[in-house]
C-alpha positions, 0 to 999 in steps of 0.5 A, spaced: 324 262 491 329 261 496 336 258 495 338 255 502 338 248 505 335 251 512 329 254 510 323 254 515 316 258 513 310 260 518 303 258 516 300 264 511 295 266 517 298 273 518 298 279 513 306 279 514 309 272 512 315 270 515 321 265 513 327 263 517 333 262 513 338 257 517 344 258 512 350 263 512 349 265 505 344 264 500 339 268 496 331 270 496 327 271 490 320 274 492 316 274 486 310 279 485 311 282 492 305 284 496 304 287 503 310 285 507 315 279 508 319 278 514 326 274 513 329 271 519 337 269 518 338 264 524 344 260 522 345 253 524 352 254 526 355 253 534 358 259 537 356 263 531 361 269 530 357 272 524 357 280 525 356 283 518 351 282 513 352 283 506 346 284 501 347 284 494 340 286 490 339 283 483 340 288 477 332 288 476 330 288 483 323 291 483 317 292 487 319 292 494 324 295 499 329 292 504 329 294 511 334 291 517 330 291 524 334 294 530 332 295 537 325 295 534 326 300 529 326 299 521 332 302 517 332 302 510 338 298 506 335 297 499 330 302 496 326 300 490 328 302 483 325 302 477 328 298 471 335 295 471 341 299 476 348 297 478 348 292 483 351 295 489 353 291 495 350 293 502 354 291 509 352 293 516 353 290 523 349 285 526 347 286 533 346 279 534 350 273 531 345 268 532 339 272 529 338 278 524 331 280 522 330 283 515 323 286 513 321 287 506 316 292 504 312 291 498 311 298 494 304 300 492 303 298 485 297 297 481 301 292 476 305 287 480 306 283 474 313 282 472 316 285 479 321 281 482 325 283 489 331 278 489 337 279 493 343 274 495 346 275 502 352 273 506 353 273 513 361 274 515 365 273 521 369 277 525 375 276 521 372 279 515 370 285 518 375 290 515 375 296 511 373 304 513 368 306 508 366 302 501 359 303 501 359 299 508 362 294 504 366 289 509 371 284 506 378 283 509 380 280 502 381 287 500 385 290 506 391 293 501 397 291 505 402 286 503 401 279 506 406 276 511 410 269 509 405 265 514 399 269 510 402 267 504 402 260 506 395 260 509 392 263 502 394 257 498 391 252 503 384 256 504 383 261 499 377 260 494 381 261 488 389 260 487 391 262 480 398 263 477 398 268 471 399 275 469 395 282 469 392 284 462 390 290 465 387 294 471 380 298 470 378 303 476 370 305 478 371 311 482 363 311 483 363 304 486 370 305 490 372 298 486 378 296 481 378 290 477 384 286 475 383 282 469 388 276 469 391 272 464 391 265 467 397 260 466 394 255 471 388 255 475 389 251 481 383 252 485 376 256 484 370 255 487 366 257 481 367 258 474 370 265 474 376 264 470 374 261 464 378 258 457 376 263 451 374 259 445 379 260 439 385 262 443 384 257 449 387 262 454 384 262 461 382 269 463 378 272 469 376 278 473 378 279 480 376 285 484 379 289 490 378 296 493 379 303 489 383 305 495 388 299 494 391 303 488 392 297 484 397 298 478 398 294 472 405 290 473 409 285 469 411 278 471 407 272 473 403 272 480 400 267 484 393 270 485 389 268 491 382 270 495 375 269 496 369 269 492 363 273 494 356 274 490 359 270 485 365 275 484 373 274 486 376 278 491 383 279 491 387 276 497 394 275 497 398 276 490 405 275 491 410 275 485 411 267 483 418 267 484 417 270 491 412 265 493 416 260 491 422 262 495 417 262 501 414 256 500 420 252 499 424 255 505 417 253 509 417 246 506 424 244 508 423 246 515 416 242 515 413 249 516 408 249 510 401 248 513 399 244 506 402 241 500 402 245 494 404 243 487 407 248 483 409 246 476 
């Protein structure tokens, strides 16, 4: 099963079946894996500048290993693991932005029933390849440095989520080099998916935002405007100014006619 609107499949006349994916992000589910599967990522984007491919295997990924093809050689990206495991994201540079080839090799098991090799993928552009070493993770939304005024103004126009709220707590995962900010949201201006949800009973809006451990995020008081982008169904922190600071920047830009988009802040 493939979640991608640009799917092409070659006839089943060979030992290695081949599929073509035309989307820049999607998912693939290989049930009862046997022999091998070659996946060609060929996004239908003019002048494609996608230079990084990120893969996130499902928690119950079993029955196969994933390799990336480089100059005719196969390099292991995701190895098989028995049973559930943490879902790490692996990112690597794509030698050709127009074509990335993955090779899925089924593991030799007598009983392939109930085995499913599934993963999500995203092709990221040049502007998203930042960060030194986070298990090869390359997400520019977690660059740690403060955003300048223009970046703040652009963030409310182009981010996947824009949320006004406060920090309930911060937890750190040193093994996976990640931190999680738990946000109490006063208002959700925009979100791509339902990451920020209203709790039953209290009616309080809450949601988790991820960032890199190296950013050393700490709990701070007061209200913030949290912005960022979503990857693999998770919110990743971009610009997060204090609300009062952002209001000053936005109002000054609006008076000059320099705000890139209109934004209603109650």
